[in-house]
FIMAR-674311 format. One record per residue (C-alpha): x, y, z. Coordinates in steps of 0.02 Angstrom, whole numbers, plus 50000, padded with zeros to 5 digits. Each point is the difference from the previous one (the first is absolute). Layout:
+-------+-------+-------+
|  east | north |    up |
+-------+-------+-------+
|     X |     Y |     Z |
...
+-------+-------+-------+
This chain:
+-------+-------+-------+
|  east | north |    up |
+-------+-------+-------+
| 50765 | 44721 | 48163 |
| 50057 | 50165 | 49931 |
| 50057 | 50138 | 50108 |
| 49912 | 50156 | 50008 |
| 50157 | 50117 | 50030 |
| 50149 | 49922 | 49900 |
| 49883 | 49890 | 49884 |
| 50117 | 49849 | 50052 |
| 49916 | 49833 | 49971 |
| 50001 | 49891 | 50158 |
| 49923 | 49840 | 50044 |
| 49816 | 49987 | 50028 |
| 50021 | 49949 | 50183 |
| 50130 | 50135 | 50037 |
| 49953 | 50111 | 50140 |
| 50133 | 50130 | 49963 |
| 50084 | 50060 | 49831 |
| 50164 | 49926 | 49974 |
| 50066 | 50160 | 49921 |
| 49935 | 50144 | 50098 |
| 49931 | 49916 | 50154 |
| 49823 | 50071 | 49978 |
| 49863 | 49904 | 50085 |
| 49902 | 49907 | 49867 |
| 49843 | 49961 | 50113 |
| 49934 | 50188 | 49988 |
| 49867 | 50036 | 49870 |
| 50083 | 50168 | 49964 |
| 50173 | 50037 | 49983 |
| 50096 | 50088 | 50129 |
| 50051 | 50162 | 49918 |
| 50042 | 50090 | 50168 |
| 50165 | 50070 | 50028 |
| 50079 | 50037 | 50150 |
| 50004 | 50179 | 50066 |
| 49846 | 50033 | 49897 |
| 49829 | 50058 | 50059 |
| 49839 | 49924 | 49929 |
| 49918 | 50107 | 49873 |
| 49819 | 49965 | 50053 |
| 50019 | 50055 | 50176 |
| 50064 | 50159 | 49925 |
| 49838 | 50021 | 49896 |
| 49896 | 49945 | 50140 |
| 50094 | 50142 | 50121 |
| 49974 | 50135 | 49865 |
| 49820 | 49950 | 49975 |
| 49965 | 50015 | 50176 |
| 50089 | 50149 | 50021 |
| 49884 | 50072 | 49853 |
| 49849 | 49939 | 50085 |
| 50033 | 50068 | 50173 |
| 50045 | 50178 | 49916 |
| 49835 | 49986 | 49909 |
| 49908 | 49954 | 50167 |
| 50086 | 50152 | 50095 |
| 49968 | 50128 | 49845 |
| 49816 | 49961 | 49993 |
| 49951 | 50065 | 50186 |
| 50105 | 50157 | 49970 |
| 49910 | 50053 | 49841 |
| 49840 | 49954 | 50086 |
| 50052 | 50113 | 50153 |
| 50053 | 50142 | 49892 |
| 49835 | 49985 | 49918 |
| 49897 | 50000 | 50160 |
| 50107 | 50144 | 50066 |
| 49952 | 50108 | 49832 |
| 49820 | 49964 | 50017 |
| 50004 | 50057 | 50177 |
| 50088 | 50151 | 49963 |
| 49886 | 50027 | 49857 |
| 49842 | 49983 | 50110 |
| 50083 | 50113 | 50139 |
| 50036 | 50145 | 49862 |
| 49820 | 49986 | 49939 |
| 49926 | 50010 | 50191 |
| 50128 | 50157 | 50025 |
| 49954 | 50077 | 49847 |
| 49813 | 49986 | 50036 |
| 50022 | 50062 | 50174 |
| 50110 | 50149 | 49937 |
| 49886 | 50049 | 49873 |
| 49853 | 49986 | 50118 |
| 50093 | 50105 | 50128 |
| 50034 | 50142 | 49860 |
| 49821 | 49998 | 49949 |
| 49944 | 50008 | 50191 |
| 50135 | 50165 | 50026 |
| 49935 | 50073 | 49837 |
| 49820 | 49989 | 50061 |
| 50048 | 50073 | 50176 |
| 50102 | 50132 | 49923 |
| 49854 | 50068 | 49888 |
| 49883 | 49991 | 50168 |
| 50122 | 50102 | 50085 |
| 50020 | 50132 | 49865 |
| 49807 | 50004 | 49992 |
| 49981 | 50035 | 50185 |
| 50147 | 50136 | 49989 |
| 49904 | 50089 | 49848 |
| 49843 | 49999 | 50097 |
| 50093 | 50076 | 50156 |
| 50075 | 50133 | 49916 |
| 49839 | 50045 | 49903 |
| 49907 | 50016 | 50149 |
| 50149 | 50122 | 50079 |
| 49997 | 50085 | 49860 |
| 49819 | 50036 | 49982 |
| 50005 | 50044 | 50196 |
| 50126 | 50140 | 49962 |
| 49921 | 50062 | 49851 |
| 49834 | 50019 | 50103 |
| 50093 | 50076 | 50150 |
| 50128 | 50106 | 49924 |
| 49949 | 50036 | 49814 |
| 49819 | 50060 | 50046 |
| 50009 | 50171 | 49940 |
| 49911 | 50040 | 49830 |
| 50101 | 50130 | 49898 |
| 49889 | 50136 | 49943 |
| 49988 | 50065 | 49820 |
| 50112 | 50167 | 49983 |
| 49992 | 50032 | 49821 |
| 49959 | 50193 | 49948 |
| 50039 | 50051 | 50189 |
| 50116 | 50120 | 50032 |
| 50149 | 49966 | 50117 |
| 49920 | 50070 | 50160 |
| 49832 | 49915 | 49975 |
| 50099 | 49830 | 49971 |
| 50096 | 50022 | 50158 |
| 49850 | 50033 | 50093 |
| 49903 | 49850 | 49934 |
| 50151 | 49896 | 50034 |
| 50025 | 50066 | 50183 |
| 49819 | 49950 | 50041 |
| 50041 | 49807 | 49952 |
| 50168 | 50009 | 50099 |
| 50093 | 49987 | 49846 |
| 50155 | 50122 | 49943 |
| 50041 | 50100 | 49842 |
| 50152 | 50041 | 49876 |
| 49996 | 50090 | 49868 |
| 50068 | 49999 | 49818 |
| 49982 | 50122 | 49856 |
| 49981 | 49981 | 49818 |
| 50000 | 50123 | 49860 |
| 49837 | 49997 | 49906 |
| 49922 | 50092 | 49855 |
| 49815 | 49984 | 50047 |
| 49938 | 50155 | 50122 |
| 49878 | 49889 | 50092 |
| 50133 | 49893 | 50068 |
| 50117 | 50135 | 50063 |
| 50015 | 49994 | 50201 |
| 49882 | 49841 | 50007 |
| 50036 | 49817 | 50024 |
| 50025 | 49913 | 49833 |
| 50060 | 49834 | 50077 |
| 50015 | 49907 | 50176 |
| 50121 | 49852 | 50025 |
| 49861 | 49896 | 50096 |
| 49835 | 49977 | 49901 |
| 49840 | 50061 | 50074 |
| 49899 | 49860 | 50102 |
| 50164 | 49907 | 50026 |
| 50048 | 49962 | 50179 |
| 50153 | 50074 | 50106 |
| 50070 | 50001 | 50170 |
| 49996 | 50137 | 50110 |
| 50116 | 50142 | 49983 |
| 50040 | 49937 | 49815 |
| 50070 | 50132 | 49897 |
| 49898 | 50030 | 49834 |
| 50101 | 50090 | 49859 |
| 49895 | 50128 | 49900 |
| 50047 | 50070 | 49831 |
| 49958 | 50190 | 49982 |
| 49992 | 50062 | 49822 |
| 50096 | 50169 | 49980 |
| 50022 | 50123 | 49872 |
| 50162 | 50008 | 49891 |
| 50078 | 50150 | 50077 |
| 50166 | 49959 | 49906 |
| 50063 | 50125 | 49877 |
| 50160 | 49989 | 49876 |
| 50127 | 50121 | 50043 |
| 50040 | 50143 | 49859 |
| 50165 | 50070 | 49957 |
| 50008 | 50172 | 50086 |
| 50177 | 50035 | 49970 |
| 50039 | 50161 | 49882 |
| 49832 | 50064 | 50049 |
| 49979 | 50167 | 50099 |
| 49935 | 49969 | 50174 |
| 49839 | 50082 | 49996 |
| 49960 | 49865 | 49838 |
| 50050 | 49856 | 50092 |
| 49901 | 50031 | 50155 |
| 49849 | 50037 | 49889 |
| 50017 | 49828 | 49927 |
| 50029 | 49914 | 50168 |
| 49840 | 50090 | 50071 |
| 49902 | 49935 | 49841 |
| 50071 | 49818 | 50027 |
| 49948 | 50004 | 50186 |
| 50182 | 49969 | 50060 |
| 50073 | 50075 | 50154 |
| 50173 | 50095 | 49977 |
| 50148 | 50078 | 50087 |
| 50094 | 50147 | 49920 |
| 50195 | 49998 | 50047 |
| 50127 | 50130 | 49923 |
| 50179 | 49970 | 49932 |
| 50112 | 50111 | 49905 |
| 50040 | 49940 | 49826 |
| 50084 | 50112 | 49869 |
| 49926 | 49901 | 49853 |
| 49815 | 50039 | 50041 |
| 49896 | 50160 | 50001 |
| 49924 | 50074 | 50149 |
| 49870 | 49893 | 50080 |
| 50013 | 49843 | 49873 |
| 49982 | 49829 | 50069 |
| 50172 | 49924 | 49989 |
| 49966 | 49820 | 50069 |
| 49851 | 49904 | 50078 |
| 50007 | 49869 | 50140 |
| 49898 | 49874 | 49916 |
| 50045 | 49938 | 49826 |
| 49880 | 50038 | 49843 |
| 49891 | 49862 | 49946 |
| 49986 | 49919 | 50174 |
| 49823 | 49960 | 50068 |
| 49969 | 50061 | 50171 |
| 49853 | 50040 | 50114 |
| 49939 | 50171 | 50011 |
| 50028 | 49996 | 50194 |
| 50193 | 49994 | 49962 |
| 50108 | 50156 | 49999 |
| 50113 | 50062 | 49857 |
| 50144 | 50114 | 50039 |
| 50042 | 50137 | 49858 |
| 50167 | 50078 | 49998 |
| 50000 | 50176 | 49939 |
| 50135 | 50103 | 49942 |
| 50029 | 50168 | 50112 |
| 50165 | 50077 | 49910 |
| 49918 | 50147 | 49913 |
| 49912 | 50029 | 50169 |
| 50158 | 50012 | 50091 |
| 50079 | 50094 | 49866 |
| 49861 | 50138 | 50009 |
| 50003 | 50012 | 50190 |
| 50183 | 50019 | 49990 |
| 49967 | 50155 | 49872 |
| 49868 | 50069 | 50119 |
| 50099 | 49994 | 50143 |
| 50147 | 50075 | 49907 |
| 49881 | 50154 | 49940 |
| 49934 | 50023 | 50172 |
| 50177 | 50011 | 50067 |
| 50053 | 50125 | 49872 |
| 49836 | 50105 | 50035 |
| 50049 | 49998 | 50201 |
| 50170 | 50067 | 49950 |
| 49942 | 50127 | 49894 |
+-------+-------+-------+
């Protein structure tokens, strides 16, 4: 019988190998060495570990999926609730705004009917005094503006009013009327160098008021205008006064001559 380990040929009825002492009765050779673990056991352990791991991992994934599904469902429910809430809030806001607008409209109409209940009369082509009386009868007040006009029919007449005729106003409301007036402005001429009488004649023809003042100036002749209070070319109203400065130097000289003659006559 051949030994499976050392390949020694033994007797057929031998129980152990004469060389290595291995048992010849075992079908498979004993290849185990001392201090050496069985390989199949390791494989079995690894396989069992893997199986255990797989068995443990499957429930975790399923739990995570279930949690995700639950979270998604909760999110959908929350989103539906929030969208419904926002729609409800918007609807309520529209109702509140509509109610407020109705209330404000009613209050405004009440104030308009109770306070703005005076009909403004038509004041066109009236004099200022006539317009004042017409407004006083309606418990309204008046203020005046003037506007220069070239139309003679508009002079001293109402040509405009700030509130239209037929509109409503409160009691004691001030109605501003525009009265047409003539253009009484005039352009100032240059009167310097003219004698006093000629300057006065020009001022009278222009309708300008004037004041005469005298000054001594040797450069000008007697009773000649040497200066004026308003510059030439300026546009003024006829109601404004202009002052003319007239030279009186010769007048003073003649008076001194006359006084000297009188004194000489007295002495004689």
